[in-house]
C-alpha positions as CSV (number, residue, x, y, z in Angstrom):
1,X,-30.9,49.7,81.4
2,X,-32.5,53.0,83.7
3,X,-31.8,52.4,86.9
4,X,-28.6,51.0,86.5
5,X,-28.0,54.4,85.0
6,X,-29.5,56.5,87.4
7,X,-28.0,54.5,90.4
8,X,-24.5,55.1,88.5
9,X,-25.4,59.2,88.6
10,X,-26.7,59.4,92.0
11,X,-23.8,57.2,93.8
12,X,-21.2,58.8,91.6
13,X,-22.9,62.8,93.0
14,X,-23.0,61.1,96.0
15,X,-19.0,60.1,95.5
16,X,-18.5,64.1,95.2
17,X,-20.1,65.2,98.0
18,X,-18.4,62.8,100.3
19,X,-14.4,63.3,98.4
20,X,-16.1,67.7,99.3
21,X,-15.1,66.8,102.4
22,X,-12.3,65.0,104.7
23,X,-14.5,64.7,107.9
24,X,-17.6,65.7,106.9
25,X,-19.9,63.1,106.2
26,X,-22.4,63.5,103.0
27,X,-25.2,64.5,105.0
28,X,-23.3,67.7,106.6
29,X,-21.6,69.2,103.4
30,X,-24.5,68.8,102.4
31,X,-26.3,71.1,104.7
32,X,-23.7,73.7,103.6
33,X,-23.5,73.4,100.5
34,X,-21.2,75.7,97.9
35,X,-22.4,77.6,94.8
36,X,-20.5,74.9,92.7
37,X,-22.0,72.0,94.2
38,X,-25.2,73.1,93.9
39,X,-25.4,74.3,89.8
40,X,-22.9,70.9,89.5
41,X,-25.9,68.9,91.9
42,X,-28.8,70.4,89.7
43,X,-27.1,70.5,85.9
44,X,-27.0,66.3,87.2
45,X,-30.2,65.7,88.1
46,X,-31.8,68.1,86.1
47,X,-30.6,66.0,82.5
48,X,-30.7,62.3,84.4
49,X,-34.5,64.0,84.7
50,X,-34.4,64.5,81.4
51,X,-33.0,61.6,79.7
52,X,-35.2,59.7,82.2
53,X,-38.6,60.4,82.2
54,X,-39.2,62.6,78.6
55,X,-39.4,59.5,75.2
56,X,-38.0,61.4,73.1
57,X,-34.6,61.5,74.7
58,X,-34.9,58.3,76.5
59,X,-34.7,56.8,73.0
60,X,-31.7,58.3,72.9
61,X,-30.3,56.4,75.0
62,X,-32.7,53.1,74.7
63,X,-33.7,53.6,78.1
64,X,-37.9,52.6,78.5
65,X,-39.7,54.7,80.2
66,X,-38.9,54.9,84.1
67,X,-41.2,52.8,86.7
68,X,-40.8,55.9,89.6
69,X,-41.5,53.2,91.7
70,X,-38.3,51.5,91.7
71,X,-36.5,55.3,92.9
72,X,-36.2,54.0,96.7
73,X,-34.3,51.0,95.4
74,X,-31.5,53.4,93.9
75,X,-31.5,55.6,96.4
76,X,-30.4,52.5,98.7
77,X,-28.2,51.5,96.9
78,X,-26.6,54.4,96.0
79,X,-26.4,55.4,100.0
80,X,-25.1,51.3,100.0
81,X,-22.2,52.1,97.4
82,X,-20.9,55.2,99.5
83,X,-21.3,54.5,102.5
84,X,-18.1,52.7,103.2
85,X,-16.1,55.8,102.4
86,X,-18.1,57.5,104.9
87,X,-17.5,54.3,107.3
88,X,-13.8,55.3,107.0
89,X,-14.3,59.1,106.9
90,X,-15.7,58.5,110.3
91,X,-12.9,56.4,111.9
92,X,-10.4,58.8,110.6
93,X,-11.8,61.1,112.4
94,X,-12.3,59.0,115.6
95,X,-8.3,57.6,114.7
96,X,-7.9,61.7,114.9
97,X,-9.5,62.8,117.5
98,X,-8.0,59.8,120.2
99,X,-4.9,60.3,119.0
100,X,-5.3,64.5,119.9
101,X,-5.8,63.7,123.6
């Protein structure tokens, strides 16, 4: 459960970042985040960390202790889940550049 929860939250955060710009990638958006983006990401990561790593809080969600070794798998799955958004944005951006010539 904890692994699915973490993947869902991380994927949704990346989706929010992806939707902040129609032309820039998630990584470009993260280079210059606004204050609201920092607050939202910080709060989400803090709350997710508390739920995953504080046993009393995790028990409320029926989570077991979260093994940190699964974190790379979660990050890769989250990145793959938004990669097609980024691909579509990239193709649209390139097509618009081509049409402007």
